[in-house]
C-alpha positions as CSV (number, residue, x, y, z in Angstrom):
1,M,-1.6,-21.6,11.4
2,G,0.6,-24.4,10.1
3,D,3.2,-23.3,7.2
4,N,3.8,-19.7,7.0
5,I,1.1,-18.1,4.8
6,V,1.0,-14.8,2.8
7,I,-1.9,-12.4,3.3
8,G,-2.5,-9.8,0.8
9,I,-4.7,-6.7,1.7
10,E,-5.9,-4.6,-1.5
11,G,-8.9,-2.4,-1.6
12,L,-10.2,1.2,-2.4
13,V,-8.7,4.4,-1.4
14,G,-9.7,5.3,2.2
15,S,-11.1,1.9,2.9
16,G,-8.8,1.2,5.9
17,K,-6.4,-1.2,4.2
18,T,-3.3,-0.2,6.5
19,S,-5.2,-0.2,9.5
20,I,-6.5,-3.5,9.2
21,C,-3.0,-5.0,8.2
22,R,-1.7,-3.3,11.6
23,G,-4.6,-4.9,13.6
24,L,-3.7,-8.3,12.0
25,L,-0.1,-7.8,12.7
26,H,-1.1,-8.1,16.4
27,E,-3.4,-10.9,16.1
28,I,-1.2,-13.3,14.2
29,P,1.6,-14.5,16.1
30,G,4.8,-14.4,14.0
31,A,3.8,-12.1,11.6
32,V,5.3,-9.2,9.9
33,F,3.7,-6.4,7.9
34,L,5.1,-5.7,4.5
35,N,3.8,-2.1,3.6
36,G,4.0,-2.1,-0.2
37,S,2.0,1.3,-0.6
38,N,4.4,2.8,1.6
39,L,7.2,1.5,-0.1
40,Y,6.3,3.1,-3.3
41,R,5.2,6.2,-1.5
42,A,8.7,6.5,0.2
43,I,10.0,6.5,-3.5
44,V,7.6,9.0,-5.2
45,Y,7.8,11.3,-2.0
46,V,11.6,11.5,-2.2
47,M,11.4,12.0,-6.0
48,M,9.0,14.9,-5.2
49,K,11.2,16.4,-2.7
50,N,14.6,16.1,-4.3
51,A,14.3,17.1,-8.0
52,D,17.8,18.0,-8.4
53,L,18.6,14.2,-8.0
54,I,16.2,13.1,-10.6
55,S,16.3,15.9,-13.4
56,G,14.9,14.8,-16.6
57,V,12.3,12.6,-15.4
58,K,9.6,14.7,-14.4
59,D,8.3,15.0,-17.9
60,N,9.1,11.3,-18.7
61,V,7.4,9.4,-15.8
62,N,6.5,6.4,-18.1
63,S,10.4,6.0,-18.6
64,I,10.9,5.5,-14.7
65,D,12.2,2.3,-13.5
66,I,10.7,2.7,-9.8
67,K,13.1,0.0,-8.3
68,S,16.4,1.8,-10.1
69,M,15.0,5.1,-8.8
70,M,15.0,3.7,-5.4
71,D,18.4,2.4,-5.8
72,K,19.5,5.8,-6.9
73,L,18.2,7.7,-4.2
74,G,19.5,5.4,-1.6
75,I,16.3,4.6,0.0
76,K,16.3,1.8,2.5
77,M,13.7,-0.3,3.7
78,V,14.1,-2.1,7.2
79,I,11.8,-3.8,9.6
80,E,10.9,-2.1,13.0
81,N,8.3,-3.6,15.6
82,G,7.0,-6.1,12.8
83,E,6.5,-3.5,10.2
84,T,8.6,-2.0,7.5
85,V,9.9,1.6,7.5
86,F,11.8,3.4,5.3
87,Y,15.1,5.8,5.4
88,F,16.4,8.5,3.1
89,N,19.8,10.0,4.2
90,G,19.7,8.2,7.4
91,E,16.3,9.9,8.6
92,K,13.0,7.8,8.8
93,L,10.4,8.9,6.6
94,S,7.5,10.0,8.6
95,E,4.0,8.2,8.2
96,E,2.4,11.8,8.0
97,N,4.6,12.6,4.9
98,L,4.0,9.5,3.2
99,Q,0.4,9.6,3.6
100,S,-0.3,13.1,2.7
101,E,-2.6,13.9,0.0
102,E,0.0,15.3,-2.2
103,A,1.9,12.0,-2.1
104,S,-0.8,9.8,-2.5
105,L,-1.9,11.5,-5.6
106,A,1.4,11.7,-6.9
107,V,1.7,7.8,-6.3
108,S,-1.6,7.2,-8.0
109,K,-0.1,9.0,-11.0
110,V,3.1,7.6,-11.3
111,G,2.3,3.9,-10.0
112,G,0.1,3.6,-13.3
113,V,2.6,4.7,-16.1
114,A,6.3,3.9,-14.5
115,N,8.2,0.5,-15.2
116,N,7.1,-1.5,-11.9
117,E,8.6,-4.9,-13.1
118,K,12.2,-4.7,-11.1
119,L,10.2,-3.5,-8.2
120,F,7.8,-6.2,-8.4
121,E,10.5,-8.7,-8.3
122,F,12.4,-7.2,-5.4
123,A,9.0,-7.4,-3.8
124,R,8.8,-11.1,-4.3
125,E,12.3,-11.6,-3.2
126,I,11.4,-9.9,0.0
127,I,8.2,-11.8,0.5
128,N,10.0,-15.1,-0.3
129,N,12.6,-14.4,2.4
130,L,10.2,-13.1,5.1
131,K,8.2,-16.3,4.6
132,K,10.6,-18.6,5.7
133,S,10.2,-17.2,9.2
134,H,7.0,-15.2,9.4
135,V,3.6,-15.1,8.2
136,V,3.6,-12.1,5.8
137,I,0.9,-9.6,5.6
138,I,1.1,-7.2,2.5
139,S,-0.6,-4.3,1.5
140,G,-0.3,-2.6,-1.4
141,R,-1.6,-2.7,-5.3
142,G,-1.2,-5.4,-7.9
143,I,-0.5,-7.9,-5.1
144,M,-1.7,-10.9,-7.0
145,K,0.3,-10.0,-10.1
146,I,3.3,-9.3,-7.8
147,Y,2.7,-12.6,-6.0
148,P,0.3,-14.9,-7.4
149,D,1.0,-17.7,-4.6
150,T,-0.7,-15.4,-2.0
151,D,-2.9,-17.7,0.3
152,Y,-5.6,-15.1,1.1
153,H,-6.2,-11.9,-1.1
154,F,-8.7,-9.6,0.6
155,F,-10.1,-6.7,-1.5
156,I,-11.6,-4.0,1.2
157,T,-14.2,-1.6,0.0
158,A,-16.4,1.0,1.5
159,S,-18.7,3.7,0.2
160,L,-17.5,6.8,-1.2
161,D,-19.2,8.7,1.6
162,E,-17.7,6.8,4.4
163,R,-14.0,6.9,2.6
164,V,-14.6,10.8,2.4
165,R,-15.5,10.9,6.0
166,R,-12.6,8.8,7.2
167,K,-10.0,10.8,4.8
168,C,-11.0,14.0,6.5
169,I,-10.4,12.6,9.9
170,Q,-7.1,11.4,8.7
171,Y,-6.0,14.9,7.1
172,N,-7.8,17.0,9.7
173,S,-9.9,18.7,7.1
174,N,-13.1,20.2,6.7
175,D,-13.1,20.5,2.9
176,E,-15.3,17.4,2.2
177,Q,-15.3,18.2,-1.6
178,E,-11.8,18.3,-1.9
179,I,-11.3,15.0,-0.5
180,R,-14.0,13.9,-2.6
181,D,-12.5,14.9,-5.7
182,N,-9.3,13.6,-4.7
183,I,-10.4,10.2,-3.9
184,V,-12.6,9.9,-6.9
185,K,-9.4,11.0,-9.0
186,R,-7.1,8.3,-7.5
187,D,-9.7,5.7,-7.9
188,E,-10.1,6.4,-11.8
189,L,-6.3,6.4,-11.9
190,Q,-5.9,3.0,-9.7
191,E,-8.8,1.6,-11.8
192,K,-7.1,2.6,-15.3
193,A,-3.8,1.2,-14.2
194,G,-5.4,-2.3,-13.3
195,F,-4.9,-2.0,-9.6
196,Y,-8.3,-3.0,-8.7
197,Y,-7.9,-6.4,-10.3
198,K,-9.8,-9.2,-8.5
199,S,-9.0,-12.8,-9.1
200,D,-10.9,-16.0,-8.4
201,K,-9.2,-16.5,-5.0
202,T,-10.1,-12.8,-4.1
203,I,-12.5,-12.2,-1.0
204,E,-14.2,-8.8,-1.0
205,I,-15.1,-7.3,2.2
206,D,-17.5,-4.3,2.5
207,V,-16.5,-2.3,5.7
208,T,-18.8,0.6,5.2
209,N,-20.9,0.0,8.2
210,F,-18.2,-1.2,10.4
211,K,-17.6,0.6,13.5
212,S,-14.0,0.1,14.0
213,P,-10.8,-1.8,12.2
214,S,-11.3,-4.5,14.8
215,E,-14.6,-5.4,13.2
216,A,-13.1,-5.6,9.7
217,I,-10.0,-7.7,11.3
218,C,-12.5,-9.9,13.0
219,K,-14.2,-10.6,9.7
220,L,-10.7,-11.5,8.0
221,L,-9.9,-13.6,10.5
222,E,-12.8,-15.7,9.9
223,Y,-11.4,-16.8,6.7
224,I,-7.8,-17.1,7.8
225,K,-6.8,-20.7,8.6
């Protein structure tokens, strides 16, 4: 791979970004996975579950400084097995809670209106430090704004029907209409917030007809040198 690089993975809700990142983590020697989506989810999830700690901000979401809120709540980020995980009060926040429908919709709402600048600065510092010794794989929103020097920026898409199917499996739900409505709402919020931005270097990959994440991973690896 030569010098360490930064690989950014963004995409539509339910397109399989996290699975692709975890697959790349195992395919690229010396890589680490910075799960920016889960960083944001961790902050918003803890906010949701600890209203007594954040009194006064519920009705003034656009005044929230997300990084300051992370510090106030004492959320810690560490790397375990090559991937970022998050702790609150000494307990690891589970993937199940961070990826829940409730948390996902809340993140889409808060992410588009809160003050993210200090969080973005924090992310840039993390990326620069990790890049000294690792290939850095990032999943999240607004990657090109956070880190313009990203070497490869992929935007993962899939049809709405396919994304609904995948989310029904993830949430073990038979209520396709509820899942569909949730995805459409989140898409609207993400689009409005400018999180579906594509730059000149963005490579768009449609995974609708891919049978497994490994097919998508192989496709991305064709571009990564």
